[in-house]
DOMAR-297796 format. One record per residue (C-alpha): residue in three letters; x, y negated, z. Coordinates in steps of 0.02 Angstrom, whole numbers, plus 50000, padded with zeros to 5 digits. Layout:
// DOMAR-297796
(ala, (X, Y, Z));
...
***
This chain:
// DOMAR-297796
(met, (49592, 48055, 48978));
(lys, (49718, 48152, 49083));
(arg, (49850, 48051, 49168));
(arg, (50023, 48108, 49110));
(lys, (50129, 48174, 49245));
(ser, (50294, 48083, 49274));
(ala, (50449, 48187, 49244));
(lys, (50519, 48268, 49402));
(lys, (50693, 48199, 49444));
(pro, (50828, 48333, 49465));
(his, (50855, 48373, 49654));
(ser, (51016, 48423, 49742));
(glu, (50986, 48537, 49895));
(tyr, (51113, 48537, 50042));
(leu, (51130, 48657, 50191));
(ile, (51212, 48554, 50330));
(ala, (51281, 48607, 50491));
(thr, (51407, 48542, 50616));
(thr, (51535, 48653, 50706));
(lys, (51523, 48657, 50898));
(gly, (51709, 48613, 50915));
(glu, (51860, 48582, 50817));
(val, (51901, 48728, 50693));
(ser, (52033, 48765, 50563));
(glu, (51918, 48871, 50448));
(ile, (51736, 48919, 50427));
(ser, (51670, 49084, 50366));
(val, (51495, 49105, 50292));
(ser, (51402, 49246, 50209));
(val, (51241, 49245, 50111));
(gly, (51118, 49393, 50130));
(ser, (51007, 49466, 49994));
(asp, (50859, 49370, 50077));
(gly, (50951, 49203, 50053));
(arg, (50995, 49189, 50239));
(leu, (51164, 49112, 50283));
(arg, (51264, 49184, 50420));
(phe, (51412, 49084, 50496));
(gly, (51564, 49165, 50577));
(thr, (51588, 49006, 50673));
(glu, (51467, 48937, 50805));
(met, (51368, 48790, 50729));
(ile, (51251, 48655, 50794));
(asp, (51134, 48525, 50716));
(ala, (51092, 48625, 50563));
(arg, (50966, 48560, 50430));
(ile, (50917, 48579, 50253));
(glu, (50902, 48427, 50142));
(ala, (50857, 48390, 49959));
(thr, (50893, 48223, 49874));
(tyr, (50891, 48140, 49705));
(asp, (51000, 48002, 49647));
(arg, (50934, 47816, 49628));
(pro, (51021, 47653, 49611));
(lys, (51014, 47600, 49791));
(lys, (51049, 47761, 49883));
(pro, (50999, 47942, 49862));
(lys, (50816, 47982, 49903));
(val, (50789, 48108, 50029));
(val, (50648, 48224, 49968));
(his, (50644, 48335, 50121));
(ser, (50739, 48363, 50282));
(ile, (50714, 48511, 50392));
(gly, (50797, 48542, 50557));
(val, (50834, 48729, 50576));
(glu, (50924, 48852, 50689));
(pro, (51105, 48877, 50630));
(asp, (51071, 49062, 50631));
(arg, (50910, 49039, 50526));
(met, (50968, 48949, 50377));
(tyr, (50896, 48991, 50212));
(phe, (50900, 48928, 50033));
(gly, (50730, 48857, 50003));
(ala, (50630, 48738, 50105));
(asn, (50470, 48847, 50121));
(arg, (50565, 48998, 50182));
(ala, (50666, 48893, 50307));
(leu, (50511, 48817, 50379));
(leu, (50429, 48985, 50403));
(ala, (50580, 49062, 50482));
(asn, (50613, 48918, 50599));
(tyr, (50446, 48865, 50667));
(asp, (50305, 48966, 50757));
(cys, (50171, 48859, 50680));
(ile, (50174, 48728, 50534));
(phe, (50049, 48592, 50506));
(ala, (50046, 48467, 50360));
(val, (49979, 48296, 50421));
(asp, (49928, 48148, 50312));
(thr, (49833, 47986, 50335));
(asn, (49751, 47874, 50205));
(thr, (49683, 47703, 50239));
(arg, (49550, 47609, 50137));
(glu, (49453, 47447, 50158));
(leu, (49270, 47489, 50177));
(his, (49133, 47362, 50215));
(gly, (49257, 47240, 50288));
(his, (49343, 47366, 50401));
(arg, (49508, 47461, 50384));
(val, (49461, 47649, 50388));
(ser, (49596, 47775, 50419));
(met, (49576, 47961, 50405));
(thr, (49703, 48085, 50466));
(ala, (49692, 48261, 50397));
(val, (49779, 48415, 50474));
(val, (49798, 48585, 50392));
(glu, (49891, 48731, 50456));
(val, (50007, 48824, 50346));
(leu, (49983, 49012, 50371));
(ser, (50132, 49126, 50377));
(thr, (50043, 49259, 50269));
(gln, (50075, 49242, 50086));
(val, (49959, 49319, 49953));
(arg, (50024, 49347, 49778));
(gly, (50164, 49219, 49808));
(gln, (50047, 49088, 49866));
(val, (50057, 49000, 50041));
(leu, (49885, 48994, 50117));
(phe, (49818, 48861, 50229));
(glu, (49668, 48818, 50334));
(pro, (49597, 48646, 50373));
(arg, (49607, 48617, 50566));
(leu, (49571, 48438, 50600));
(phe, (49507, 48273, 50533));
(val, (49516, 48109, 50638));
(glu, (49447, 47940, 50587));
(phe, (49517, 47776, 50651));
(leu, (49445, 47605, 50627));
(asp, (49540, 47444, 50611));
(val, (49707, 47517, 50667));
(glu, (49824, 47355, 50660));
(ser, (49984, 47439, 50611));
(lys, (50058, 47615, 50592));
(pro, (49900, 47721, 50558));
(glu, (50012, 47862, 50501));
(gln, (50107, 47867, 50661));
(leu, (49948, 47855, 50766));
(gly, (49879, 48002, 50670));
(trp, (50028, 48102, 50713));
(ile, (50017, 48069, 50900));
(val, (49830, 48109, 50908));
(ala, (49851, 48266, 50806));
(ala, (49998, 48323, 50914));
(asp, (49900, 48291, 51073));
(ile, (49752, 48393, 51013));
(val, (49865, 48536, 50950));
(asn, (49961, 48541, 51117));
(arg, (49796, 48550, 51219));
(ser, (49718, 48686, 51105));
(ala, (49715, 48853, 51192));
(gly, (49766, 48949, 51034));
(tyr, (49935, 48857, 51021));
(gln, (49985, 48863, 51206));
(ala, (50105, 49009, 51181));
(leu, (50201, 48927, 51034));
(arg, (50374, 48859, 51062));
(lys, (50409, 48763, 50902));
(ile, (50280, 48672, 50805));
(ala, (50318, 48579, 50645));
(phe, (50220, 48428, 50576));
(val, (50261, 48400, 50398));
(val, (50242, 48216, 50355));
(asp, (50281, 48104, 50213));
(cys, (50331, 47933, 50276));
(asp, (50446, 47839, 50394));
(glu, (50593, 47950, 50349));
(thr, (50725, 47835, 50420));
(asn, (50650, 47849, 50598));
(ile, (50609, 48034, 50597));
(pro, (50777, 48095, 50675));
(ala, (50756, 47970, 50819));
(tyr, (50575, 48021, 50843));
(asn, (50628, 48201, 50855));
(ala, (50764, 48155, 50978));
(arg, (50637, 48063, 51083));
(thr, (50754, 47904, 51080));
(ile, (50614, 47791, 51013));
(cys, (50427, 47784, 51027));
(val, (50320, 47851, 50877));
(tyr, (50169, 47738, 50916));
(arg, (50178, 47593, 51041));
(thr, (50236, 47675, 51207));
(arg, (50207, 47854, 51151));
(met, (50349, 47975, 51117));
(leu, (50328, 48129, 51014));
(pro, (50256, 48265, 51125));
(glu, (50362, 48412, 51167));
(arg, (50362, 48566, 51062));
(val, (50322, 48460, 50908));
(thr, (50449, 48421, 50774));
(leu, (50424, 48306, 50633));
(val, (50483, 48379, 50464));
(gln, (50498, 48266, 50309));
(arg, (50391, 48328, 50165));
(pro, (50465, 48486, 50080));
(pro, (50435, 48531, 49901));
(thr, (50283, 48640, 49858));
(arg, (50354, 48716, 49699));
(ala, (50413, 48876, 49779));
(ala, (50242, 48927, 49822));
(ser, (50074, 48856, 49778));
(ile, (49950, 48816, 49912));
(ser, (49770, 48876, 49917));
(arg, (49628, 48876, 50044));
(thr, (49584, 49039, 50132));
(gln, (49411, 49099, 50112));
***
């Protein structure tokens, strides 16, 4: 029997930016490619999508972007603002009396084929009996490995798409709190809260 998929909640998407100083007006234009261009100098730009719930709106995704690289659509914004994008996820199970955690890292490729975003598996790391925060430990270990890898040395901005701990992500990215124990997020790596995958399906390259 197939499990019925739950109905997707309607989302609201916001493009948010702060002016560098006090202004009396803001001018903005939208290009045919969906790119926003401001006539006023902006800082702290991001794209967010939320849906309503009784307690407070749920943030579906939040993506920090350059003010001059704001686009409608999370996937397009990611590809335009980061030199390399990885999706990172960790699952934990009880096996034979131990807590086994597995972190998987896949790289999202910038090339699209027939509207599909392609990806390649890059890394799998297993942890045993992690007492707390296995997801965050996975982020730190994966970021260290990527930063040391020769093929990524020339990259300036690397995005890690993650799906938990949304409240602390801004502080992790600002390097004001540690991600795991005493470890700050490594330089060049930015955590991005999970974007939607509706705009482009994902398939493994051959």
